[in-house]
C-alpha positions, 0 to 999 in steps of 0.5 A: 270152858273159855278158861280151859281154852285159854290155858290150852293156848298158853300151855306147852305140850306136857301141860296140854297132856295134863289138861287133857287128862284132867278134862277126861277125868272130870267127864268120866267122874261126871258120867259115873255120878250120873249112872249112879243117880240113874241106878238109884232112881231105878232101884227106888222105883222097884222098891216102891213096887215091892212096898206096894205088893207088901202093903196089898198083902198086909191088908189081908187078915193075918193067918192066925185070925183066919179060922182054918176050916177042915176044908182048908186043912184038907187042901193043905194036906193035898198040897203036901201030897202033890208032886212039884209040877202038880203044886206049880199048876195048883198055885197058878190056879190059886193065883187066878182065883185070888185076882191075879191076871196074865198068869202063865207057867214058865218052862219046866226046864230052864225056867231061870228060877221062876215057875209062874209069871203073873200080874195084879194092880199094875205090879208084875210078879215072878213066883217060885213054887216049892212043895217040900217036906222040910223048911225052905232055905237060901237057895230058893231066894237066890233062884227067884231073885235071878228069875225076877231079873231075867223075866224083868218083873217088879216083885219076886215071890217064893210060895211054899207048903212049908216055912222058911229058915231064918237065914232065908228070911234075912236074905229075902229081906236084903233082896226084896223078895217076898216069902209066902209060907204055909200060913199065906198058902192057907190065906190064899186057899181061904180067899179061893173058897170064899170067892167060889162060894160067892160065885155058886150063890150068884 
């Protein structure tokens, strides 16, 4: 700083303009570097939340190892016959039965891409529910990514009674969105039935 002041006192007006320009440029560059570091820290924290959610989900047995009972098959078929709003309400109940708290539905219109908000183990979620007759494409992933940001949630999830296209899976991987397909829906139903059975025996 002292060196800059010495140059400033000895410099003519043109040189002073150059010194001023270089000083401002250095400050601006420093601010940009600082902002980039802050952005990297925030992104890193959000990624750790997604990893935590994925790790918790990975502890559950894979869908292939679950013996899908006739009861679960019937519930899956029931999901297939629901309307969109009915499926959303059903998924909200399902999340509660699977240990999620503060489960609430967003507005029917203008939901900004998220149908349900929930929380579990300190991680907040924005969930979009898709009751379709065909596989889910890119649009749902874009929408929930937007909803996750709007509602300031750590993790975005698309939950469906169907499966996802390969392009939807690629985009979800790039945007840290979790995809829950029919297999995961079966696991949620299985957990719900197990909890209900324990409660009835108690």
